[in-house]
C-alpha positions in Angstrom: -133.0 -138.0 22.6 -131.4 -135.9 19.9 -132.8 -134.4 16.7 -131.6 -134.2 13.1 -133.6 -131.3 11.7 -137.2 -131.9 12.8 -136.8 -135.6 13.2 -136.2 -137.2 16.6 -133.6 -139.9 16.6 -134.0 -143.4 18.1 -131.3 -142.8 20.7 -133.1 -142.7 24.0 -131.0 -144.3 26.8 -131.5 -146.1 30.1 -128.3 -145.5 32.2 -127.6 -146.9 35.7 -125.1 -145.2 38.0 -124.0 -145.8 41.6 -124.1 -149.6 41.5 -121.3 -151.9 42.5 -119.8 -154.6 40.3 -121.2 -158.1 40.1 -124.9 -156.9 39.9 -127.2 -157.8 37.0 -130.3 -156.1 35.5 -133.4 -156.5 33.4 -135.8 -153.9 32.2 -139.4 -153.9 30.9 -141.9 -151.5 29.6 -144.4 -150.0 32.1 -144.6 -148.7 35.6 -143.9 -152.0 37.2 -141.4 -154.7 36.3 -142.8 -157.6 34.2 -140.2 -160.5 34.2 -142.1 -162.4 31.5 -141.9 -159.3 29.2 -138.3 -158.3 29.8 -137.0 -156.2 27.0 -133.4 -157.1 27.9 -133.8 -160.9 28.1 -132.3 -162.9 31.0 -130.5 -160.9 33.7 -127.3 -159.4 32.4 -124.3 -157.9 34.1 -124.5 -154.1 34.4 -122.1 -152.6 31.8 -119.1 -150.6 33.1 -120.5 -147.4 31.6 -124.0 -148.1 33.0 -125.7 -147.8 29.6 -128.4 -150.5 29.5 -129.9 -149.5 26.2 -129.2 -146.6 23.8 -131.7 -147.1 21.0 -135.1 -146.3 22.5 -137.5 -144.6 20.1 -139.1 -141.2 20.8 -142.5 -141.9 22.4 -145.5 -139.9 21.4 -146.5 -139.6 25.1 -144.4 -140.1 28.3 -143.4 -143.8 28.5 -142.4 -145.7 31.7 -139.7 -148.2 31.9 -138.9 -150.3 35.0 -135.3 -151.5 35.7 -134.8 -154.3 38.1 -131.3 -154.7 39.6 -130.4 -158.0 41.2 -127.8 -158.5 43.9 -125.7 -161.7 44.0 -128.0 -163.0 46.8 -131.0 -162.8 44.5 -132.5 -159.8 46.2 -133.5 -157.0 43.8 -134.6 -153.4 43.6 -137.0 -151.9 41.0 -136.7 -148.4 39.7 -139.2 -146.8 37.3 -138.1 -144.0 35.0 -140.1 -141.9 32.6 -139.0 -141.3 29.0 -140.5 -138.0 27.8 -141.3 -137.2 24.2 -138.7 -135.1 22.4 -140.0 -132.2 20.3 -137.7 -131.3 17.5 -137.9 -128.0 15.8 -139.4 -124.8 17.1 -143.1 -124.8 18.3 -145.3 -122.4 16.3 -146.2 -120.4 19.3 -142.5 -119.6 19.8 -141.1 -119.5 16.3 -143.8 -118.0 14.0 -142.2 -114.8 12.8 -144.0 -111.6 13.7 -144.1 -108.7 11.3 -144.5 -105.3 12.7 -145.5 -102.6 10.3 -145.5 -98.9 11.1 -148.8 -97.3 10.1 -148.3 -93.8 11.6 -145.4 -91.6 12.5 -144.8 -87.9 12.9 -143.6 -85.8 10.0 -139.9 -85.8 9.3 -137.6 -83.4 7.5 -137.9 -84.2 3.8 -141.4 -85.6 4.0 -143.9 -84.1 1.6 -146.3 -81.8 3.5 -150.0 -82.6 3.3 -152.0 -79.5 2.5 
């Protein structure tokens, strides 16, 4: 995910790599594949660039997606990935400016002397 200012953008991606041509995929929300709740619809060919989806919204907590890849024979393999929340801006514990004020120092040339 990327940020514009302090706002996360809806550009989370699921990308497949290392798969041959002629394979198809589906994906669903959750830690296991749910064919009846496929977010990608019916099985589709894997795009040449491997990008299955590129508009996932920033989750408030870690979100699992399960991708199912089908071989021509009908066999499949499931892979679960975790989309982590994107924090935009600088967290207060890192970015709050600190002000250091000097309260004591030795006398310097030109300082008025205390009598």
